[in-house]
VOGU-3710 file (C-alpha; in Angstrom, 3 decimals, decimal comma):
1> mraltwhgkr> 0,000/0,000/0,000  0,971/3,662/-0,258  1,604/5,546/2,972  3,042/8,833/4,205  6,164/8,050/6,222  8,670/9,964/8,340  12,338/9,999/7,304  13,796/12,918/9,252  13,188/16,494/10,248  10,961/18,130/7,600
11> dvridtvpdp> 11,325/14,979/5,491  8,117/13,008/4,961  7,585/10,848/1,882  5,018/8,680/0,163  6,355/5,119/0,208  5,084/1,700/-0,764  4,931/-0,379/2,431  3,467/-3,791/3,367  -0,295/-3,985/3,816  -1,446/-4,376/7,439
21> kiedptdiiv> -2,856/-7,727/8,488  -5,320/-8,949/11,104  -3,204/-9,707/14,197  -5,864/-10,150/16,872  -9,367/-11,658/16,609  -10,929/-8,248/17,326  -8,897/-6,313/14,735  -10,387/-4,756/11,629  -8,722/-3,449/8,470  -10,047/-0,119/7,194
31> ritstgicgs> -9,497/1,155/3,664  -8,955/4,869/4,248  -10,989/7,343/2,197  -10,047/10,591/4,005  -7,394/11,450/6,572  -6,456/14,771/8,159  -3,160/16,486/8,818  -3,136/17,755/12,400  -1,147/20,539/14,008  0,376/17,934/16,317
41> dlhlyevlgp> 1,690/16,105/13,235  3,949/19,130/12,837  5,546/18,302/16,200  6,755/15,073/14,566  7,732/16,909/11,389  9,708/19,557/13,251  10,627/18,623/16,844  10,101/15,047/17,996  12,450/13,246/15,604  14,349/11,439/18,397
51> yldagdilgh> 11,163/9,467/19,128  10,656/8,300/15,531  12,240/5,770/13,197  12,592/6,183/9,445  9,561/4,654/7,781  7,085/5,295/10,615  3,597/5,885/9,173  2,084/9,164/10,365  -1,488/10,354/10,811  -4,237/10,004/13,395
61> epmgiveevg> -7,375/11,506/11,807  -8,701/8,814/9,432  -11,980/7,385/8,239  -12,885/4,841/5,628  -14,600/1,579/4,764  -14,168/-1,664/6,688  -12,400/-4,099/4,368  -11,740/-7,050/6,672  -12,801/-8,056/10,183  -11,317/-10,455/12,716
71> pevtavsvgd> -13,302/-13,552/13,739  -14,506/-12,016/17,026  -15,733/-8,691/15,581  -19,512/-8,306/15,755  -20,067/-4,527/16,019  -19,051/-3,681/12,448  -19,058/-5,571/9,168  -17,200/-5,450/5,879  -18,521/-2,466/3,926  -19,403/-0,357/6,977
81> rvvvpfnvsc> -18,242/3,240/7,040  -16,250/4,159/10,153  -14,255/6,968/11,735  -11,200/5,930/13,753  -10,548/7,895/16,996  -6,906/8,813/17,514  -6,768/7,208/20,991  -6,054/3,488/20,713  -8,454/2,609/23,531  -10,038/-0,714/24,445
91> gtcwmcergl> -13,326/0,730/25,710  -13,631/-1,786/28,564  -10,844/-1,152/31,097  -11,225/0,816/34,356  -10,141/4,094/32,722  -12,250/3,668/29,588  -15,337/2,853/31,659  -14,879/6,269/33,318  -14,598/8,075/29,978  -10,820/8,496/30,232
101> ysqcettqvk> -10,038/6,885/26,899  -6,731/8,735/26,579  -5,600/6,880/29,714  -6,676/3,394/28,543  -4,945/0,879/30,810  -4,839/-1,753/28,070  -2,705/0,386/25,734  -0,824/2,654/28,146  2,829/2,995/27,136  3,983/1,989/30,598
111> drgmgaslfg> 7,689/1,669/29,818  7,705/5,405/29,112  5,221/6,414/31,784  2,719/7,642/29,190  -1,010/7,281/28,659  -2,906/5,393/25,969  -1,274/4,623/22,653  -2,092/6,892/19,719  -2,204/6,163/16,020  0,773/7,532/14,099
121> fsklygqvpg> 2,448/9,327/16,987  5,964/8,159/17,873  7,522/5,832/20,445  6,146/8,009/23,233  2,670/6,749/22,378  3,268/3,202/21,235  4,671/3,697/17,708  1,365/2,456/16,239  1,217/2,813/12,418  -0,927/5,778/11,488
131> gqaellrvpf> -3,791/6,588/9,169  -2,151/8,640/6,412  -2,138/5,477/4,348  -4,343/3,420/2,079  -5,040/0,821/4,772  -5,068/0,869/8,587  -5,197/-1,950/11,115  -7,599/-0,896/13,873  -7,634/-2,923/17,124  -10,700/-3,265/19,366
141> gntlpvkvph> -13,058/-3,466/16,409  -16,092/-3,900/18,670  -15,510/-0,761/20,743  -13,122/1,684/19,031  -14,415/2,554/15,531  -17,295/5,023/15,211  -19,832/3,737/12,708  -21,363/6,495/10,564  -23,955/6,369/7,786  -23,164/6,159/4,104
151> gppdqryvyl> -24,226/9,074/1,928  -23,006/12,417/3,291  -19,470/13,517/2,363  -16,513/12,341/4,444  -15,927/15,858/5,733  -19,171/15,698/7,706  -17,695/12,932/9,868  -13,909/12,782/9,549  -13,372/15,362/12,313  -14,847/12,910/14,843
161> sdvlptawqa> -11,382/11,335/14,797  -9,799/14,314/16,574  -10,817/17,917/15,855  -14,405/17,789/17,076  -13,919/15,801/20,311  -10,696/17,647/21,130  -12,393/21,032/20,735  -15,510/19,772/22,553  -13,399/18,646/25,512  -11,576/21,992/25,507
171> vayaaippgg> -14,912/23,780/25,887  -16,219/21,300/28,465  -13,078/21,657/30,566  -13,302/25,459/30,293  -16,543/25,356/32,323  -17,857/28,554/30,744  -20,835/29,721/32,862  -24,190/30,209/31,088  -23,919/33,348/28,998  -20,278/33,705/30,013
181> svtvlglgpi> -17,134/34,690/28,158  -14,107/32,793/26,884  -10,831/33,645/25,200  -9,451/31,142/22,701  -5,695/31,430/22,213  -4,733/30,044/18,823  -7,246/29,853/15,976  -5,863/26,841/14,179  -8,249/23,926/13,613  -8,767/23,108/17,310
191> gdmaarialh> -9,063/26,703/18,493  -11,332/27,617/15,595  -13,645/24,675/16,280  -13,590/25,329/20,040  -14,745/28,898/19,365  -17,590/27,597/17,195  -18,655/25,117/19,859  -18,534/27,756/22,615  -20,781/30,045/20,579  -23,142/27,177/19,765
201> qgaskvigvd> -23,401/26,330/23,461  -24,350/29,886/24,395  -21,213/31,835/25,305  -22,064/35,531/25,132  -18,564/36,626/24,120  -15,849/34,587/22,423  -12,524/36,360/21,959  -9,968/34,724/19,680  -6,256/35,529/19,490  -3,901/34,619/16,647
211> lvperlarar> -1,159/35,948/14,377  -2,312/34,610/11,002  -4,615/36,893/8,953  -6,554/34,032/7,348  -7,300/32,471/10,724  -8,429/35,791/12,174  -10,719/36,497/9,228  -12,222/33,024/9,361  -12,989/33,348/13,075  -14,549/36,791/12,621
221> srgvhaldln> -16,856/35,371/9,945  -18,261/32,997/12,595  -18,933/35,731/15,189  -15,668/35,627/17,146  -14,115/38,895/18,380  -10,672/38,199/16,914  -7,544/39,999/18,132  -4,356/40,139/16,071  -1,383/39,386/18,310  0,803/41,350/15,885
231> efgnevgeei> -1,193/44,444/16,855  -1,532/43,928/20,607  1,609/41,944/21,457  2,237/41,815/25,206  -0,787/44,061/25,787  -3,311/41,477/24,580  -4,301/40,737/28,188  -5,055/44,424/28,722  -7,253/44,468/25,611  -9,138/41,377/26,806
241> rrltegrgtd> -9,756/43,055/30,174  -10,934/46,201/28,395  -13,507/44,063/26,570  -14,687/42,407/29,801  -15,250/45,256/32,279  -11,677/45,043/33,510  -11,854/41,446/34,729  -10,722/39,123/31,933  -12,828/36,320/30,482  -14,497/33,654/32,607
251> avieavgmea> -12,389/31,041/30,872  -9,416/30,758/28,534  -8,872/27,892/26,124  -5,175/27,577/25,364  -4,983/25,874/21,951  -1,389/26,736/21,036  0,927/24,669/23,227  4,562/24,076/22,357  4,272/25,917/19,045  3,776/29,301/20,704
261> hgaplartaq> 5,755/32,121/19,115  8,367/34,228/20,759  10,622/31,800/22,657  13,909/31,462/20,753  15,601/29,650/23,646  12,965/26,907/23,603  13,136/26,569/19,823  16,923/26,359/19,914  16,823/23,628/22,576  14,280/21,622/20,600
271> rfagllpsai> 16,281/21,911/17,389  19,488/20,914/19,157  17,827/17,800/20,588  16,555/16,912/17,122  20,105/16,895/15,760  21,364/14,414/18,359  21,366/10,623/17,899  17,925/9,264/18,783  18,797/7,731/22,166  20,534/10,916/23,351
281> gekvlgragm> 17,925/13,218/21,821  15,158/11,338/23,639  16,877/11,915/26,970  17,391/15,612/26,267  13,736/16,156/25,316  12,369/13,831/27,991  14,374/15,138/30,939  15,248/18,693/30,006  12,651/19,517/27,378  11,555/23,119/27,309
291> dsmaafntav> 8,567/24,687/25,597  7,637/28,229/24,797  5,340/29,319/27,618  4,131/32,460/25,835  0,593/31,214/25,196  0,207/29,688/28,659  1,398/32,892/30,320  -1,073/34,850/28,190  -3,837/32,519/29,383  -2,899/33,163/32,999
301> davrrggtis> -2,930/36,897/32,329  -6,233/36,943/30,415  -8,403/34,761/32,636  -10,428/36,546/35,316  -9,825/35,856/38,994  -11,599/32,637/39,938  -11,804/31,623/36,275  -10,753/28,473/34,450  -7,956/27,694/31,998  -8,562/24,765/29,664
311> ligvyggsvd> -5,256/23,680/28,199  -5,628/21,625/25,021  -2,449/22,704/23,191  0,215/19,997/23,295  3,266/20,504/25,499  6,336/18,259/25,572  8,770/19,841/28,011  9,538/18,620/31,516  11,119/21,786/32,932  8,568/24,371/31,817
321> pvpmltlfdk> 8,427/27,348/34,205  4,831/27,589/35,458  3,770/30,857/37,170  2,492/29,158/40,314  2,263/32,341/42,401  -0,045/34,043/39,909  -2,184/30,919/39,415  -2,593/30,609/43,180  -3,213/34,302/43,776  -5,855/34,506/41,039
331> qvqlrmgqan> -7,512/31,292/42,273  -7,402/29,852/38,768  -8,767/26,411/38,001  -6,686/24,498/35,462  -7,795/21,487/33,421  -5,830/19,796/30,672  -5,114/16,563/28,916  -5,256/14,524/25,753  -8,783/14,383/24,379  -10,885/11,363/25,380
341> vrhwvddilp> -12,318/10,989/21,883  -14,894/8,252/22,418  -16,294/10,001/25,508  -17,656/12,916/23,467  -18,838/11,226/20,256  -22,450/10,702/21,339  -22,753/14,410/22,236  -21,384/15,531/18,885  -23,014/13,154/16,397  -26,497/14,766/16,571
351> llddedvlgv> -24,976/18,048/15,339  -23,579/16,426/12,191  -26,765/16,675/10,184  -27,798/18,652/7,100  -28,030/21,863/9,128  -24,264/21,656/9,808  -24,317/24,168/12,661  -20,555/23,838/13,243  -19,628/24,249/9,585  -17,758/20,964/9,304
361> enfathtlsl> -18,407/20,353/5,624  -16,515/23,514/4,678  -14,003/23,357/7,530  -11,034/22,197/5,446  -9,203/24,922/3,557  -7,380/22,362/1,398  -8,371/18,942/0,080  -5,462/17,130/-1,555  -4,527/13,604/-2,546  -2,397/11,386/-0,316
371> eegprayetf> 0,392/11,656/-2,888  0,451/15,414/-2,270  0,971/14,850/1,456  4,650/15,882/1,641  3,874/19,211/-0,034  0,925/19,707/2,314  3,163/19,243/5,383  5,630/21,808/4,015  2,872/24,335/3,304  1,154/23,784/6,652
381> qakedgmikt> 4,385/24,145/8,616  5,158/27,406/6,805  1,559/28,685/7,297  1,413/29,481/3,595  -1,389/29,517/1,011  -3,997/30,194/3,688  -3,722/26,586/4,850  -5,560/26,036/8,125  -6,888/22,496/7,778  -5,995/19,893/5,158
391> iltl> -7,723/16,636/4,346  -5,925/14,045/2,252  -8,228/11,897/0,120  -7,652/8,446/-1,298
//
């Protein structure tokens, strides 16, 4: 089969690799029809090379048609249309039963002290082959895949793999009071969708912050009060307080994470680790990793006293300086974590009808073929051509 594979920093290629096979009686094989490129894929493209091997198949936002099922699979059949959540979760362990699918005890990467395995996301999360490929082996065929109807276009459902549940969890964790206000830092796919969900759920004011003109314009078109960080810089917190009677918003969703701008020391450390041999680079990133804290510090500044920060942007450092005094003094509540995809699916599915209240069918700015994947990564990383969200089709 054809698959998009990692070969080094900023070096992804389309290779011919062996087809996946049924390995467990509850496995299924899915022929992929659409698969997304996620902002966290850029962490692999740019930073996390020490945790990858040449030839690793990337991607964790796929959907397609069931092509083969193991002998113990009863929940789906050959020919069914399914979305594959990015958490590799069993659905039956103690954690999964409590909705914590990202902490699945069956697939936890215990030798690295990490949570549930993820599709297409490095040794840190199980080194499971990903979904930017023609075929994907999906374990736990009775509990993991999300069965969706035939008929509507893929882009109505494909975001159930990541974008929709991740943004939904970000809003849920933000605990925005009825008619309350929220700031969304970062208007990439997750931040953009989180803003849409917050408005749909009744937030009276949604403020979005970003640097990219296309992202700002897109958010404004959906009713978000978008602030250009190029204009406000370090004073963005002051502007948010000006818009909220001097207090700050009830909640802040931090959807930027380690890719925040304005921290050359962190970027230099990450790049240095990426140049080291894998075993050494892993130790540098794992024990002395350092992220830009610009977005997190902005969240702390912008949230009102007694408010909530929902952190959904991915961080990888272990020595990040957290402003504990300010968090304590402002009595801020902080929630974070990898999205528990399966936990939110039943809440989201009813919104994916012909009314399309969240605008999913036009959410992608680019739809390209799998063979164009390497060019798409390059464009996305450079934030060129107005690229905000890309779907690769097969």
